[in-house]
LOPA-757484 format. One record per atom (N, C-alpha, C): x, z negated, y negated; residue in one letter; atom name; residue number from 1. Coordinates in steps of 0.1 Angstrom, whole numbers, always signed. Example, Ala and Ser with C-alpha at 12.3 -4.5 7.8 and 13.67 -1.06 7.14 Angstrom:
BEGIN
MARZA      px      pz      py   aa   at     i
MARZA    +132     -78     +57    A    N     1
MARZA    +123     -78     +45    A   CA     1
MARZA    +132     -78     +33    A    C     1
MARZA    +128     -71     +22    S    N     2
MARZA    +137     -71     +11    S   CA     2
MARZA    +129     -79      +0    S    C     2
//
This chain:
BEGIN
MARZA      px      pz      py   aa   at     i
MARZA      +8      -2     +12    M    N     1
MARZA      -2      -1      -1    M   CA     1
MARZA      +9      +0     -14    M    C     1
MARZA     +20      -8     -12    H    N     2
MARZA     +27      -5     -22    H   CA     2
MARZA     +34      +5     -27    H    C     2
MARZA     +39     +13     -16    N    N     3
MARZA     +46     +28     -18    N   CA     3
MARZA     +34     +36     -26    N    C     3
MARZA     +22     +35     -19    L    N     4
MARZA      +9     +43     -24    L   CA     4
MARZA     +10     +39     -41    L    C     4
MARZA      +7     +28     -43    F    N     5
MARZA      +6     +25     -56    F   CA     5
MARZA     +16     +30     -67    F    C     5
MARZA     +30     +28     -62    K    N     6
MARZA     +41     +33     -68    K   CA     6
MARZA     +39     +48     -72    K    C     6
MARZA     +37     +55     -61    E    N     7
MARZA     +36     +70     -59    E   CA     7
MARZA     +26     +75     -70    E    C     7
MARZA     +13     +70     -68    E    N     8
MARZA      +2     +69     -77    E   CA     8
MARZA      +3     +68     -92    E    C     8
MARZA     +10     +57     -92    V    N     9
MARZA     +12     +54    -107    V   CA     9
MARZA     +22     +65    -114    V    C     9
MARZA     +33     +67    -107    A    N    10
MARZA     +42     +78    -111    A   CA    10
MARZA     +34     +92    -113    A    C    10
MARZA     +28     +96    -103    K    N    11
MARZA     +19    +108    -103    K   CA    11
MARZA     +11    +112    -116    K    C    11
MARZA      +6    +100    -121    R    N    12
MARZA      -4     +97    -133    R   CA    12
MARZA      +5     +98    -145    R    C    12
MARZA     +18     +96    -144    G    N    13
MARZA     +26     +95    -157    G   CA    13
MARZA     +24     +80    -163    G    C    13
MARZA     +20     +70    -155    L    N    14
MARZA     +19     +56    -160    L   CA    14
MARZA     +33     +48    -159    L    C    14
MARZA     +44     +57    -151    K    N    15
MARZA     +57     +47    -149    K   CA    15
MARZA     +62     +44    -163    K    C    15
MARZA     +66     +32    -165    G    N    16
MARZA     +71     +26    -178    G   CA    16
MARZA     +59     +17    -185    G    C    16
MARZA     +45     +22    -183    E    N    17
MARZA     +35     +13    -188    E   CA    17
MARZA     +29      +2    -176    E    C    17
MARZA     +30      +7    -163    V    N    18
MARZA     +24      +1    -151    V   CA    18
MARZA     +38      -2    -143    V    C    18
MARZA     +38     -13    -137    R    N    19
MARZA     +48     -18    -128    R   CA    19
MARZA     +40     -23    -116    R    C    19
MARZA     +45     -15    -102    A    N    20
MARZA     +39     -21     -91    A   CA    20
MARZA     +49     -29     -84    A    C    20
MARZA     +50     -41     -82    N    N    21
MARZA     +58     -51     -77    N   CA    21
MARZA     +54     -56     -65    N    C    21
MARZA     +62     -60     -55    T    N    22
MARZA     +58     -66     -43    T   CA    22
MARZA     +57     -80     -46    T    C    22
MARZA     +49     -86     -37    A    N    23
MARZA     +49    -101     -36    A   CA    23
MARZA     +42    -105     -21    A    C    23
MARZA     +44    -117     -18    G    N    24
MARZA     +38    -123      -7    G   CA    24
MARZA     +22    -120      -8    G    C    24
MARZA     +14    -130      -4    C    N    25
MARZA      -1    -128      -3    C   CA    25
MARZA      -5    -135     -15    C    C    25
MARZA      -2    -139     -24    L    N    26
MARZA      -3    -146     -37    L   CA    26
MARZA     -12    -159     -35    L    C    26
MARZA     -14    -165     -22    N    N    27
MARZA     -21    -176     -19    N   CA    27
MARZA     -35    -170     -15    N    C    27
MARZA     -37    -159     -14    A    N    28
MARZA     -49    -153     -11    A   CA    28
MARZA     -49    -145      +4    A    C    28
MARZA     -41    -151     +12    C    N    29
MARZA     -39    -144     +25    C   CA    29
MARZA     -53    -140     +32    C    C    29
MARZA     -62    -149     +32    T    N    30
MARZA     -74    -147     +40    T   CA    30
MARZA     -83    -134     +35    T    C    30
MARZA     -76    -130     +23    M    N    31
MARZA     -87    -117     +18    M   CA    31
MARZA     -80    -106     +20    M    C    31
MARZA     -70    -104     +24    G    N    32
MARZA     -62     -93     +28    G   CA    32
MARZA     -53     -86     +17    G    C    32
MARZA     -49     -76     +18    P    N    33
MARZA     -42     -72      +7    P   CA    33
MARZA     -45     -72      -6    P    C    33
MARZA     -37     -77     -14    S    N    34
MARZA     -42     -82     -27    S   CA    34
MARZA     -34     -74     -40    S    C    34
MARZA     -39     -71     -49    V    N    35
MARZA     -33     -65     -63    V   CA    35
MARZA     -38     -75     -76    V    C    35
MARZA     -29     -78     -83    V    N    36
MARZA     -34     -86     -97    V   CA    36
MARZA     -28     -75    -107    V    C    36
MARZA     -38     -72    -115    V    N    37
MARZA     -37     -66    -128    V   CA    37
MARZA     -36     -73    -142    V    C    37
MARZA     -24     -74    -146    Y    N    38
MARZA     -21     -80    -157    Y   CA    38
MARZA     -19     -70    -168    Y    C    38
MARZA     -22     -77    -179    P    N    39
MARZA     -23     -91    -186    P   CA    39
MARZA     -37     -94    -183    P    C    39
MARZA     -48     -87    -180    E    N    40
MARZA     -60     -94    -177    E   CA    40
MARZA     -63    -104    -168    E    C    40
MARZA     -53    -104    -156    G    N    41
MARZA     -54    -112    -148    G   CA    41
MARZA     -64    -109    -135    G    C    41
MARZA     -68     -98    -134    V    N    42
MARZA     -80     -92    -125    V   CA    42
MARZA     -74     -92    -112    V    C    42
MARZA     -77     -99    -102    W    N    43
MARZA     -75     -97     -87    W   CA    43
MARZA     -82     -89     -79    W    C    43
MARZA     -77     -83     -73    Y    N    44
MARZA     -83     -72     -62    Y   CA    44
MARZA     -80     -75     -48    Y    C    44
MARZA     -91     -73     -41    T    N    45
MARZA     -88     -70     -25    T   CA    45
MARZA     -87     -54     -22    T    C    45
MARZA     -75     -52     -17    V    N    46
MARZA     -74     -37     -14    V   CA    46
MARZA     -72     -35      +1    V    C    46
MARZA     -83     -29      +7    K    N    47
MARZA     -79     -26     +22    K   CA    47
MARZA     -78     -11     +25    K    C    47
MARZA     -79      -3     +19    T    N    48
MARZA     -78     +10     +20    T   CA    48
MARZA     -70     +19     +11    T    C    48
MARZA     -62     +30     +13    P    N    49
MARZA     -57     +36      +2    P   CA    49
MARZA     -69     +43      -7    P    C    49
MARZA     -79     +44      -5    E    N    50
MARZA     -90     +48     -15    E   CA    50
MARZA     -93     +38     -23    E    C    50
MARZA     -91     +25     -18    D    N    51
MARZA     -93     +14     -29    D   CA    51
MARZA     -81     +12     -38    D    C    51
MARZA     -71     +14     -32    A    N    52
MARZA     -58     +16     -43    A   CA    52
MARZA     -60     +25     -54    A    C    52
MARZA     -63     +38     -50    I    N    53
MARZA     -66     +50     -59    I   CA    53
MARZA     -76     +46     -70    I    C    53
MARZA     -87     +40     -64    E    N    54
MARZA     -98     +37     -73    E   CA    54
MARZA     -95     +27     -83    E    C    54
MARZA     -87     +16     -80    I    N    55
MARZA     -80      +7     -88    I   CA    55
MARZA     -73     +13     -99    I    C    55
MARZA     -67     +23     -94    I    N    56
MARZA     -53     +31    -103    I   CA    56
MARZA     -64     +40    -113    I    C    56
MARZA     -73     +48    -107    E    N    57
MARZA     -80     +56    -115    E   CA    57
MARZA     -88     +48    -126    E    C    57
MARZA     -97     +38    -121    R    N    58
MARZA    -106     +32    -129    R   CA    58
MARZA    -100     +22    -138    R    C    58
MARZA     -93     +12    -131    H    N    59
MARZA     -88      +0    -141    H   CA    59
MARZA     -76      +4    -147    H    C    59
MARZA     -67      +8    -142    L    N    60
MARZA     -53     +10    -147    L   CA    60
MARZA     -54     +22    -158    L    C    60
MARZA     -61     +34    -155    T    N    61
MARZA     -62     +45    -164    T   CA    61
MARZA     -75     +44    -175    T    C    61
MARZA     -87     +36    -169    N    N    62
MARZA     -98     +38    -179    N   CA    62
MARZA    -101     +24    -185    N    C    62
MARZA     -93     +13    -179    G    N    63
MARZA     -96      +1    -183    G   CA    63
MARZA    -108      -6    -179    G    C    63
MARZA    -116      -1    -168    E    N    64
MARZA    -126      -6    -163    E   CA    64
MARZA    -124     -14    -151    E    C    64
MARZA    -130     -26    -150    I    N    65
MARZA    -128     -36    -138    I   CA    65
MARZA    -136     -29    -127    I    C    65
MARZA    -129     -28    -115    V    N    66
MARZA    -139     -23    -104    V   CA    66
MARZA    -144     -35     -97    V    C    66
MARZA    -157     -37    -100    K    N    67
MARZA    -163     -50     -95    K   CA    67
MARZA    -163     -53     -80    K    C    67
MARZA    -166     -40     -72    R    N    68
MARZA    -168     -41     -59    R   CA    68
MARZA    -152     -45     -52    R    C    68
MARZA    -143     -43     -58    L    N    69
MARZA    -132     -46     -52    L   CA    69
MARZA    -126     -58     -56    L    C    69
MARZA    -131     -65     -65    Q    N    70
MARZA    -127     -79     -72    Q   CA    70
MARZA    -128     -89     -62    Q    C    70
MARZA    -119     -99     -63    M    N    71
MARZA    -119    -110     -54    M   CA    71
MARZA    -127    -121     -62    M    C    71
MARZA    -134    -127     -54    P    N    72
MARZA    -142    -139     -59    P   CA    72
MARZA    -132    -148     -67    P    C    72
MARZA    -137    -154     -77    E    N    73
MARZA    -127    -165     -86    E   CA    73
MARZA    -125    -176     -79    E    C    73
MARZA    -133    -182     -71    D    N    74
MARZA    -131    -195     -64    D   CA    74
MARZA    -125    -192     -50    D    C    74
//
């Protein structure tokens, strides 16, 4: 998933604006693969490559939170 994020960010010309870092499970291991978008602090569960691309297209490119992929706050 990390490589996909890096490739898609580069493909969209967002390199330098967006950084895809690796991390552990961020204390949300039971939720599956996770992505956090800063500075907003929006947490997502990313189970498929399509989920990752949707986050990149909708959130990173258009500033729209993808509610269906957003982790519950508690």
